[in-house]
N, C-alpha and C positions, 0 to 999 in steps of 0.2 A: 285858426291862427292865434298865436300867442305873442304878447309883447314881453320879451325876455330882457331882464335887467341884471347884469352880472357885476357884482361889487368887487373892486380890486384896490389894493394899496400898492401904488406904482413902484415906490422905492424898494420895498422888500421883495416884491414879486420878480424883480429883475435878477435876484440872487438865489431864490429858493425854489422848492418844488411846487409851490402854489403857482408861480409864474408859468412853469411847464404845464401844470394842470389847466390853467386858464386858456393857454394857447390851444390845447387839445379840445377843451370844452367849446371854445368859439368855433373851432373847425367842425365839431359835431353838429352845431346849430346852423352852419352856413348852408346855402343852397336849399333852403326850406321855405315854407310859407311864413315862418315866424319873423318878427321884427327884432333884430338883435341890437341891444344897447349895452355898451361897456361904460360903467361909472368908475372912473379912476380918481382916487384920492392921493394927495401928495404927488401930483403929476408935475411935469416940467413946464408949467405955465405961470404967468404972473397974476392972472385973474380967472375966475370961473368962465368957461366957454363951452360951447357945443359945436362939434365938428362932425363931418361924415367922411369915412374912408371906406370905399367900395360899398359893401352892404351893412357896415357897422356904424351906428351912431355913437359918438364918444362924448360923454359928459366929463369934463376935466376940471378937477378942483385943485387949486394951488396948495402948496405945502402949508399945513397948520403950524404955527410957531411953537406950540407947546402941546404936550399930552398926546395920547393915542387919538387917531383921527375919528374913531367911533364915539369918542367922548363929546364930540362937537355936534351931536345929533340935532340940537336946537337950530343951529345954523343950516345944517343939511336939510332939515325938515322944511324950512321956508323955501328953499330952492326946489325941493321935490314938489311942494304944493304948486309952485309957479309953472314948472316945466313938465311934470308927469301927471297926466289925468288918471284918476282912479278907475279901475276896470276889473271885471272878473277875468279878463284875458291877461292881466299882468302877472308875471312871475318874477320875483326877486330872488336871485341866487347870492347868498352871503357866504364868504369864505374865511372871515377873520373873527377872532374872539379875544376877549369877552365882548358880547354884543347884545345883551338882553335889552338895554335901554334903547339901542338903535332899532332893534326889531319892534319893540313896543311903540316907538315913534312911527314906524311905517304902518303898523296896525291901526294907530290912531288917525293918521292922515290919509291912509289908503286902505280902508277896511274891506274893500271888495277884492283887493289884490292878495295873491298867495306869496308866502315866504318859504324858501327852501334853504336850509342851513347844511353845509357840508363840513364834516368833521375831518380836518387835516391833522389835528392833534388834540389830545385832552390836556386840560390845564394842569393836571396832577402828575402826568407821566414824568416830567422833568424832576419833580420833587423826590420821586421814589424809583427813578430809572425803570419805569414801566412795571414796577412790582404791584400787581393788582391786589394780592393778598394783604399787603401792608396797608394799602389805601382802604380796602374794605374794613379792616380792623378799626381804623379811625372813624369811618362813616358809621359803623355799628355802635361804637362807643359814644359818638356824637359829642365828644369833648376832647380837649387837649391843652397841655400847658406849653409845649414846645411850639416855636414859631412855625415850624413846618406843618405841624398838626392843625394849627389854627388856619394857616393858609389853605390846607387841603379841604377843610370844612367849608371855607369861604368859596373855594373853587367849585365844590360839589353843588352848593346852592345856586351859584351863578349859572352853572351848566344846566342844572335841572330846570331853571327858569327859561333858558334859551330853548331847550327842547320842548317845553310846554307851549311856548309862544309860537314857534315855527309850525307851519302846516305840514312840512315833510322834513325828515332828517336823512341825509345821505351819508352812509358810512362806506369806507373803502376796503374793509377787511372783515372776515368772519369773527375775529376776536372782538372788534368794536360792536358788531351786531349783537353778540352775546352780552357784552357789557351794557349796552343800551337797554336790553330786555331785562336783565337780572339786577343790575345796580341802580339804573335810573327808571326801571319799570315802565318802559314805553311800550305801547301796544304794537303788535307786529305790523299793522296796516299803516303806521306812521313812519316806518323805517324802510328805506330802499338801500339794498346792498349793490353798489356799482363800483367795482374795482377800476382803477385808472387804466386808460388805454394810451397807446403811443403809436404814432405814425412811423413807418419804416422809412428812414431817410434815403435808403438806396446805397449809402456809402459802405454798407456791410459787403454787398455783393461786388462792388466795383473796385475794392481794394485788393489787388493781387499781390503775389509774393514780391515782385519788383518794387511796387509802390511802398509796401511795408518796409522793405530794406532801405529805401530812400528816406522814409520817415525816421527810422532808427538812426541812420547816418546823421540827419539834420539835428536830432536830439542827442547825439553823441552817446548812443546806447550800443554797446558791443553786440555783435551778432549772437553770441552765446549767452548773453545775460537774460535771465528770466525776470519779467516785469510783473509785479503784483500791484494791482490798481485799486486805489481807494478814491472814491469821488463823493464829496459832500462837505458840509461845514465841519471843520476839525474840532469837535466839541466832545465833552464827556459822554453825552447821550449817544453819540455815534460810535463809541467804543474805540476811538482812535488811539487813546493812551494805552489801552490793553493791547491793541494791535502792535504798537511800537515796541512794547515790552516783549510781546510774543516773538518779535523779529530777532531778539537777542538769541533765542533758542534756534531759530531758523538759520541764522548766519553761521552758527557753529557747524552745521552740516552742509550748507550750501554757500559758497563764497561769491557765486555769480548771480546773486539775486538783488534786484532793485525794488524798493517799495516807493511807489509814486503816489503822493497825496495831492489830489486836485480839489481845490476848494478854498474859500476865504472865510476867515472868522474876524472877530474884532482884534484889536492890537494885543490885548491881554492873552487871548487864546492862542494867537499865532506865536507869541513869545513862549508860551508854555509848550507848544508843539516843538519849537526849535530846541528848547532846553531838554525836553524828554528824549529827543532823538540825537542829542549831542554825542553820545557814545558810539552811535552807528551812523554818524553824519555822512560818511562817504557812500553809504548804501541807501540813503533816503533822499528822495527828490521832492521838495515842497514847491509846487508851482504857483500857489495862490489861485485866484479866479481866472479862468481862461475863456476865450471866445469859443463859440460852438464848434468851429472847424478844428481847433486845437484839441478840444475834448475828444472829438471823433477820431483824431489821429492816435491819441493814447488808447482809446477803445480798440482800434484796429491792430495795434501792435502788442497789446497786453496778453500775457500768458494766463493769468488768473485774476478774477475779480474778487474783491473783498467787501462784504456787507457785514460789518461788525457791530451794528447798532444794538443798543439795549431795547429799543422799540421804534417802530415806524407804523404808519397807517397803511400805505401801499407805495413802497419806494419806487420812484421813477428811475433812480440809479439802478436798482435791481432789475427793473423791466428792461432798461437799456442794455445792461450786461447780458441778459437773457437773449435779447434780440441779436446781439453780436455773437452769440454762441460761445460765450466765455465759460470755462469751468469756474465755479464760484465756491468760495468759502463763506458761509453765512452763519449768523448766530441763530439761536432759537428764541430770540426776543419776541415780545408782544407784537403781533401783526406780521413780523417777518416769518414766523413759523407757519403762517397761512400760505406763504409764497413758495416755500422750499420743502422738498422731501429728500432726506439724506439718502445718497446713493443713486438718486434719479436725476435731479437737476442741480445738486450741490453736495458738498461735504459740510454737514452741519456741526458747528462747534457749540456745545452746551455751555450756557452762562453759569448755571447752578446758583451759587451764592452771590447775589448782587452787592452785598456788603463786604465781600472779600473776593477780589477779582483774580487772585493768583491762579486758581484752578482754571478760570476762563482763559487766562493768558496761555496756560499750558495746552488747553484744548484747541485754541486757535493755532498755536504753533504746530501741534500734531496734525491738524487738518491740512495746513499749508504744506508741511513736509510730506504728508501722504500723497498729495497731488503732484508735488515736484518729483517724487519718486516714480510716479505711474503715468506715463503718457497715455496709456490705454484708458485709464480711469478719466483723465482730463477730456479725452475725446468723447467718451460716453456721457459725461456730465454736460459737456457743451451741447451735445445733440438733445439731451433731455431739457436743457435750459431753453433752447430754441423752440422745442415742441411746446413747452409751457407758455412761452410768449404767444405763439400762434393759436393756442387753445384758449387762453384766458385774458391776454392783455393787448390785443390789437385795437386800433382805433375803431374798427368795424364793430367789435363787441361793445365798446363803450358807447358809440353812436346809437346803436340799436336800443340799449337800455335807457338812454336819455330820451329817445323818441317815445318809448312807452311811458316814461315818467311824465313827460309833458302832456301826452294824450290823456293821462289819468287825472290831471289837475283841473 
């Protein structure tokens, strides 16, 4: 029996993929002999408290007034000493970074406990849009005058320290596994490759033609309109600006297409999205963040799913689209290329030059047009996507791998 402690940042995980990951991870550990503890920082409480809900013990920390929550490790350390006894059966799962000081604090106060760190993103990918070669050039040079280069080197040393301190590193994609071995030189026995898994909500099978027609009517979507669905934070890394520009080419050939962007960013990014789509505003629907049921409605009536990111670890949006059997247009970005095979479960649009996105925009447009012109290809890719989900990304697969991991610690 293990005492499992899962670290969460409540505010951000309500909006991003880490929140989905944590829900599925908690499900994996339920109905077992293990004691499950969820430690939530920046929770909706006025003071620190411990509650129990079903079989999960919740440690709730109020919002810190300043800085990243992991920077307050001295305060956290005192409460951990009071309420969590050190034991060889303890396993701390950490999902947020940078966290070297936080892990070091746990190692000092709870030396018998194990620490597992999950890579949901590298700190350098945003700097270079997932361009590993550019990052490697800076690491090998070990110097830089530009602010971006200095930041990259700082991130490298931070991440290297995290990986050295943790007892186990979980990566979600083959690309990350390779990077950990070659760039960070981690031994194979310290890394576990466990892709994300997702429970089937059942809404895929239950949504028949009549229900889909009703959803379209409620959303004022014409029966003949083709819906292209993008789900995620509308940011540069997600390739949403390249997607919008690609739509200029698509609309020249197909007037009955709607691009639906589901997701919320900050005020600046949302204004940028609105401005970028102004020329095609009548054909772009920006929903902002939606409740779960509303997202499922869009998934049920979408004709094509779009994963245009420059990089991902193991996209839950992609897994969800596969589960719904959508034909998908995907990039060949870092991590995403591990999920999709061109012609089997997606039409893959090559990014090519990350510093000049014009060709990527054309490749996205051509891939979308290719699918819009071929119902047979859409059907084939949809079946391939569902097969990929059942083979690689079910909750059963994820649960089995975490069970083995826990048993090995």
